[in-house]
MOPAC internal coordinates of N, CA, C and O (Angstrom, degrees):
PM7 1SCF
backbone

  N    0.0000 0     0.00 0     0.00 0    0    0    0
  C    1.4437 1     0.00 0     0.00 0    1    0    0
  C    1.5165 1   108.90 1     0.00 0    2    1    0
  O    1.2310 1   120.86 1   -41.52 1    3    2    1
  N    1.2799 1   115.95 1   138.48 1    3    2    1
  C    1.4549 1   122.57 1   177.72 1    5    3    2
  C    1.5283 1   109.66 1   -63.04 1    6    5    3
  O    1.2310 1   120.25 1   -44.97 1    7    6    5
  N    1.3172 1   117.13 1   135.03 1    7    6    5
  C    1.4628 1   121.25 1  -178.84 1    9    7    6
  C    1.5275 1   112.03 1   -60.45 1   10    9    7
  O    1.2310 1   119.86 1   147.28 1   11   10    9
  N    1.3297 1   117.86 1   -32.72 1   11   10    9
  C    1.4587 1   121.49 1  -176.53 1   13   11   10
  C    1.5250 1   112.11 1   -92.34 1   14   13   11
  O    1.2310 1   120.06 1  -174.00 1   15   14   13
  N    1.2905 1   117.48 1     6.00 1   15   14   13
  C    1.4572 1   122.80 1  -177.55 1   17   15   14
  C    1.5251 1   110.70 1   -64.77 1   18   17   15
  O    1.2310 1   120.98 1   -42.51 1   19   18   17
  N    1.3208 1   115.74 1   137.49 1   19   18   17
  C    1.4639 1   119.47 1   174.29 1   21   19   18
  C    1.5225 1   108.86 1   -97.00 1   22   21   19
  O    1.2310 1   120.98 1   -16.23 1   23   22   21
  N    1.2985 1   115.73 1   163.77 1   23   22   21
  C    1.4623 1   120.38 1   178.26 1   25   23   22
  C    1.5237 1   110.30 1   -59.20 1   26   25   23
  O    1.2310 1   120.25 1   134.55 1   27   26   25
  N    1.3143 1   117.13 1   -45.45 1   27   26   25
  C    1.4694 1   119.74 1  -178.02 1   29   27   26
  C    1.5274 1   111.69 1   -64.34 1   30   29   27
  O    1.2310 1   119.56 1   140.32 1   31   30   29
  N    1.3200 1   118.45 1   -39.68 1   31   30   29
  C    1.4651 1   119.29 1   178.87 1   33   31   30
  C    1.5261 1   110.60 1   -68.09 1   34   33   31
  O    1.2310 1   120.22 1   143.97 1   35   34   33
  N    1.3201 1   117.18 1   -36.03 1   35   34   33
  C    1.4624 1   120.83 1   175.91 1   37   35   34
  C    1.5229 1   110.16 1   -62.21 1   38   37   35
  O    1.2310 1   120.58 1   132.38 1   39   38   37
  N    1.3359 1   116.49 1   -47.62 1   39   38   37
  C    1.4618 1   120.59 1  -179.69 1   41   39   38
  C    1.5261 1   111.43 1   -65.57 1   42   41   39
  O    1.2310 1   120.15 1   144.48 1   43   42   41
  N    1.3233 1   117.32 1   -35.52 1   43   42   41
  C    1.4678 1   120.48 1   176.56 1   45   43   42
  C    1.5208 1   111.06 1   -63.81 1   46   45   43
  O    1.2310 1   120.36 1   140.26 1   47   46   45
  N    1.3253 1   116.91 1   -39.74 1   47   46   45
  C    1.4728 1   119.68 1   178.17 1   49   47   46
  C    1.5184 1   111.08 1   -65.32 1   50   49   47
  O    1.2310 1   120.08 1   141.36 1   51   50   49
  N    1.3251 1   117.45 1   -38.64 1   51   50   49
  C    1.4692 1   120.72 1   176.84 1   53   51   50
  C    1.5230 1   109.34 1   -61.54 1   54   53   51
  O    1.2310 1   120.57 1   134.28 1   55   54   53
  N    1.3306 1   116.52 1   -45.72 1   55   54   53
  C    1.4672 1   121.07 1  -179.21 1   57   55   54
  C    1.5306 1   111.04 1   -63.85 1   58   57   55
  O    1.2310 1   120.01 1   139.14 1   59   58   57
  N    1.3227 1   117.58 1   -40.86 1   59   58   57
  C    1.4646 1   121.17 1   179.64 1   61   59   58
  C    1.5218 1   111.52 1   -68.53 1   62   61   59
  O    1.2310 1   120.49 1   144.19 1   63   62   61
  N    1.3165 1   116.67 1   -35.81 1   63   62   61
  C    1.4591 1   120.81 1  -178.73 1   65   63   62
  C    1.5230 1   111.42 1   -68.86 1   66   65   63
  O    1.2310 1   120.48 1   141.42 1   67   66   65
  N    1.3338 1   116.68 1   -38.58 1   67   66   65
  C    1.4682 1   122.00 1  -176.97 1   69   67   66
  C    1.5295 1   110.24 1  -130.95 1   70   69   67
  O    1.2310 1   119.63 1  -110.89 1   71   70   69
  N    1.3285 1   118.31 1    69.11 1   71   70   69
  C    1.4649 1   120.39 1  -173.14 1   73   71   70
  C    1.5261 1   114.94 1   -64.81 1   74   73   71
  O    1.2310 1   119.85 1   158.68 1   75   74   73
  N    1.3067 1   117.89 1   -21.32 1   75   74   73
  C    1.4637 1   120.51 1  -177.67 1   77   75   74
  C    1.5257 1   112.39 1   -97.01 1   78   77   75
  O    1.2310 1   120.49 1  -171.72 1   79   78   77
  N    1.3039 1   116.66 1     8.28 1   79   78   77
  C    1.4670 1   121.38 1  -178.23 1   81   79   78
  C    1.5321 1   109.89 1  -111.36 1   82   81   79
  O    1.2310 1   120.68 1  -112.47 1   83   82   81
  N    1.3125 1   116.30 1    67.53 1   83   82   81
  C    1.4690 1   119.66 1  -174.71 1   85   83   82
  C    1.5307 1   112.50 1   -65.39 1   86   85   83
  O    1.2310 1   119.95 1   143.63 1   87   86   85
  N    1.3212 1   117.71 1   -36.37 1   87   86   85
  C    1.4693 1   119.57 1   178.94 1   89   87   86
  C    1.5262 1   110.84 1   -67.07 1   90   89   87
  O    1.2310 1   120.76 1   141.11 1   91   90   89
  N    1.3279 1   116.15 1   -38.89 1   91   90   89
  C    1.4597 1   120.54 1   177.03 1   93   91   90
  C    1.5280 1   109.96 1   -62.71 1   94   93   91
  O    1.2310 1   120.31 1   133.52 1   95   94   93
  N    1.3220 1   117.01 1   -46.48 1   95   94   93
  C    1.4627 1   121.06 1  -179.92 1   97   95   94
  C    1.5248 1   110.58 1   -61.48 1   98   97   95
  O    1.2310 1   120.29 1   140.68 1   99   98   97
  N    1.3107 1   117.05 1   -39.32 1   99   98   97
  C    1.4634 1   120.89 1   178.18 1  101   99   98
  C    1.5313 1   110.53 1   -64.35 1  102  101   99
  O    1.2310 1   120.28 1   137.36 1  103  102  101
  N    1.3192 1   117.07 1   -42.64 1  103  102  101
  C    1.4648 1   120.90 1   179.22 1  105  103  102
  C    1.5283 1   110.76 1   -64.54 1  106  105  103
  O    1.2310 1   120.62 1   137.11 1  107  106  105
  N    1.3307 1   116.42 1   -42.89 1  107  106  105
  C    1.4648 1   120.20 1   177.97 1  109  107  106
  C    1.5225 1   109.53 1   -60.94 1  110  109  107
  O    1.2310 1   120.31 1   136.35 1  111  110  109
  N    1.3257 1   117.01 1   -43.65 1  111  110  109
  C    1.4688 1   121.05 1   179.40 1  113  111  110
  C    1.5318 1   110.76 1   -59.44 1  114  113  111
  O    1.2310 1   120.37 1   133.80 1  115  114  113
  N    1.3119 1   116.89 1   -46.20 1  115  114  113
  C    1.4641 1   120.38 1  -178.24 1  117  115  114
  C    1.5290 1   111.68 1   -63.31 1  118  117  115
  O    1.2310 1   120.52 1   135.90 1  119  118  117
  N    1.3181 1   116.62 1   -44.10 1  119  118  117
  C    1.4663 1   120.29 1  -178.54 1  121  119  118
  C    1.5287 1   111.03 1   -70.52 1  122  121  119
  O    1.2310 1   120.57 1   132.20 1  123  122  121
  N    1.3280 1   116.52 1   -47.80 1  123  122  121
  C    1.4604 1   119.32 1  -174.98 1  125  123  122
  C    1.5245 1   112.83 1   -71.04 1  126  125  123
  O    1.2310 1   119.81 1   152.79 1  127  126  125
  N    1.3185 1   117.96 1   -27.21 1  127  126  125
  C    1.4608 1   120.04 1   175.51 1  129  127  126
  C    1.5241 1   109.88 1   -62.64 1  130  129  127
  O    1.2310 1   120.88 1   145.26 1  131  130  129
  N    1.3074 1   115.93 1   -34.74 1  131  130  129
  C    1.4619 1   120.88 1   177.84 1  133  131  130
  C    1.5309 1   111.75 1   -77.76 1  134  133  131
  O    1.2310 1   120.44 1   137.72 1  135  134  133
  N    1.3227 1   116.76 1   -42.28 1  135  134  133
  C    1.4668 1   120.69 1  -175.20 1  137  135  134
  C    1.5214 1   114.59 1   -80.09 1  138  137  135
  O    1.2310 1   119.88 1   153.94 1  139  138  137
  N    1.3165 1   117.84 1   -26.06 1  139  138  137
  C    1.4675 1   121.06 1  -172.29 1  141  139  138
  C    1.5296 1   113.40 1   -54.33 1  142  141  139
  O    1.2310 1   119.08 1   132.58 1  143  142  141
  N    1.3418 1   119.36 1   -47.42 1  143  142  141
  C    1.4751 1   118.40 1   178.82 1  145  143  142
  C    1.5374 1   112.54 1   -59.77 1  146  145  143
  O    1.2310 1   120.31 1   141.65 1  147  146  145
  N    1.3173 1   117.01 1   -38.35 1  147  146  145
  C    1.4654 1   120.66 1   177.12 1  149  147  146
  C    1.5258 1   110.36 1   -62.64 1  150  149  147
  O    1.2310 1   120.55 1   135.63 1  151  150  149
  N    1.3308 1   116.55 1   -44.37 1  151  150  149
  C    1.4629 1   120.07 1  -179.36 1  153  151  150
  C    1.5218 1   111.62 1   -65.12 1  154  153  151
  O    1.2310 1   120.30 1   144.66 1  155  154  153
  N    1.3179 1   117.04 1   -35.34 1  155  154  153
  C    1.4627 1   119.84 1   177.83 1  157  155  154
  C    1.5279 1   111.34 1   -68.17 1  158  157  155
  O    1.2310 1   120.28 1   146.43 1  159  158  157
  N    1.3210 1   117.07 1   -33.57 1  159  158  157
  C    1.4621 1   120.88 1  -179.53 1  161  159  158
  C    1.5272 1   112.63 1   -83.29 1  162  161  159
  O    1.2310 1   120.12 1   165.18 1  163  162  161
  N    1.3140 1   117.38 1   -14.82 1  163  162  161
  C    1.4656 1   122.36 1  -178.18 1  165  163  162
  C    1.5251 1   109.38 1  -128.99 1  166  165  163
  O    1.2310 1   120.41 1  -103.97 1  167  166  165
  N    1.3206 1   116.82 1    76.03 1  167  166  165
  C    1.4644 1   120.51 1  -173.28 1  169  167  166
  C    1.5230 1   114.29 1   -62.01 1  170  169  167
  O    1.2310 1   119.58 1   162.66 1  171  170  169
  N    1.3117 1   118.40 1   -17.34 1  171  170  169
  C    1.4735 1   118.94 1   179.80 1  173  171  170
  C    1.5287 1   111.15 1   -60.81 1  174  173  171
  O    1.2310 1   120.28 1   147.83 1  175  174  173
  N    1.3356 1   117.06 1   -32.17 1  175  174  173
  C    1.4608 1   119.64 1   178.76 1  177  175  174
  C    1.5267 1   111.27 1   -72.58 1  178  177  175
  O    1.2310 1   120.58 1   143.79 1  179  178  177
  N    1.3074 1   116.50 1   -36.21 1  179  178  177
  C    1.4659 1   119.85 1   176.24 1  181  179  178
  C    1.5275 1   109.83 1   -67.29 1  182  181  179
  O    1.2310 1   120.29 1   143.56 1  183  182  181
  N    1.3228 1   117.06 1   -36.44 1  183  182  181
  C    1.4607 1   120.73 1   179.22 1  185  183  182
  C    1.5230 1   111.19 1   -65.17 1  186  185  183
  O    1.2310 1   120.36 1   152.77 1  187  186  185
  N    1.3287 1   116.91 1   -27.23 1  187  186  185
  C    1.4663 1   121.12 1   177.76 1  189  187  186
  C    1.5236 1   111.66 1   -84.99 1  190  189  187
  O    1.2310 1   120.61 1  -179.65 1  191  190  189
  N    1.3317 1   116.44 1     0.35 1  191  190  189
  C    1.4715 1   122.81 1   179.28 1  193  191  190
  C    1.5175 1   112.01 1    57.99 1  194  193  191
  O    1.2310 1   120.38 1  -138.16 1  195  194  193
  N    1.3309 1   116.89 1    41.84 1  195  194  193
  C    1.4569 1   119.65 1   179.62 1  197  195  194
  C    1.5164 1   113.24 1   -70.94 1  198  197  195
  O    1.2310 1   118.12 1   137.20 1  199  198  197
  N    1.3528 1   121.18 1   -42.80 1  199  198  197
  C    1.4618 1   116.74 1   178.57 1  201  199  198
  C    1.5037 1   111.53 1   -81.54 1  202  201  199
  O    1.2310 1   120.10 1   180.00 1  203  202  201

C-alpha cells in the first residue's frame, strides 16, 4: 500500500478492481474503517503491505 494512500482512495481502488462485488466492497469498507487509524499509527504494518 502506498504510504500516502488515504482510506477513500484505497476503498475506491477496491471498488474499481471488483465493481460487481458490492458485498465484498462493503465488507472491506467496514473492516478498513476500523483498522485504518491503527495502520496510520503503526506504519510498520503498512510497510509490510498487510492491507
